[in-house]
Every structure is written in structure tokens, then in C-alpha cells.
N, C-alpha and C positions, 0 to 999 in steps of 0.2 A: 423874068419869073424864075424862081428857084426850082431846082429839080425836086421832085417828091421822093422821099425815101421808100425803099422797098419794104414789103411787109416784114415786121420784126426789127427793122432798122431803127424805128423810133426809140425803142428802149435802149439801143446801143448809143444813139445820139444823146439821149437824155442822161445816161450815165456819164458819158464823156463830158458833156457840158456841166454836169454837177461837179465833176472832178475839177474842171477848169475854174469853176466858181469858188473853189476852196483855196486857190492860190492868192495869198494876201497881197495887198498893195505893197510895192517896194520889192517884190520878189518876182521871178520868172521861172518857167519850167520849159524844158525842151519838149519837142514832140514825143521823143522817146520816154522822157520822164512821165508825161501825161499818160502815155500808153500803160506805164507801170502803175499809175494812180487808179486806173479803173480796176474794179475788184471782181465783177461778175462776167466780164467779157474780156477776151484777149484781143488786143489791137497791136498793130505795128506802128512805128512812127509815121510811116507813109500814110497809113489809114487815118491816123489822127489828123494829119495835114489836110487830107481830102475832106474829112468831116468838118473840120474847122471852117472850111469855106462856106458851109451852110449854117454857120453859127447865128443864133437868134439874138435879138436885142437883149441887153442885160448880162450877156456872158462876156467876161473880160478877155476877149480874144487876143488882145495886144500882149498879154502876159505869157503867151506861148510862142517860143522862139526856136530858131535852129540851133543845132549843136555848136558849141564854141561861142555862143552869144551872137550869132548872125541873125539878120532879119531877112529871111528868104523871100518874103512878100515883095521885096524891092525888085526881084526879077520880073514880076508880073506888072507892078505898078510903082513907080517912084513916088507918086502921091500917097499911096497906101503905106509905103515905108516911112514917109515923113510923118504921117498921122500916127503910126505905131510908135515911132521914136518920140513924138511929142507926148503921147499918152503915157509911155513908160517914164519919161522925164518927170511928168506931172505926178506920177506915182512915187517918185523918189529913186528910180533906178538909175544907176550911174553907168556911164560909158567910158571905155578906155580911149586913149588917143588914136587907136586903130579904127575906132568907130564901132567896135564890138561891145556888147554888154559885159560889165565886170561880173562874170559868173561866180567868181570866188566870193564876192560880197552879196550877190543877189539871187543865186540859184536856190530854188525851193526844192527840198528833198522830202520824201515821205514822212520823216520824223517831224517836219515842220507843220504837217497837216493834222488836224484833229482826226483821230481814229485810224490813221495809217502809220504803219511802222515799216522799216526797212526789212526785207526778207533775206 
């Protein structure tokens, strides 16, 4: 069973997941990038990572990655890393020979998203 959010946390989660839903197929964003995509709440990359573990169905969780194109979910579950890698590949995300995501080609920045601009 998933942990229930504290009072007021639901709106934080909903804003976070709304931001993640804007990341287009073929692009990825780091936990820190997603923290910057939220507009009414201030989150850290670590907070984004924790909240992403509660991600509901329909949110493209696989498009949120570690800095430098890493898939940190692999530390917890090699099977989850394989699933994330497969979903990203199906989205058209390319990987370097090192196994990292080609961030130069696939990183989503605020200017790529409707209504968000780089500050």
C-alpha cells in the first residue's frame, strides 16, 4: 500500500505530476530540472525523487532521470531500471556507449515546454 500524503501535499504532488506530464516523448528531464518546472511550489531534486516514488498511473515517470543521464532507480531495482530503459528507448531516447542517456540530444529544458521559459 502506498503512503498517504500529508495534508496539503496533494496539491504539491499534482503540480509535480502535471509538470512531468509535459515532458514530451523523446525527451528526459533530471530531478533538478523537474524541480525547476514546478511554478507554485519550491522543490529540491531530492524531494522530486521521493514524490516520484508515489507517481500514479498515466504519469511518464520514466522520463525523469538522474543528472548526467543516469538511471538511479537501478540502485533499488535492476528490473525497474530495465523497464525504464525500455520505455525510454520506445520513446526514442538514445543512450551513449557508457549506458547513460545522451543528454545533449534528449534533455528537456523549460523552453521546450509550453508556458515555461528559462529564468
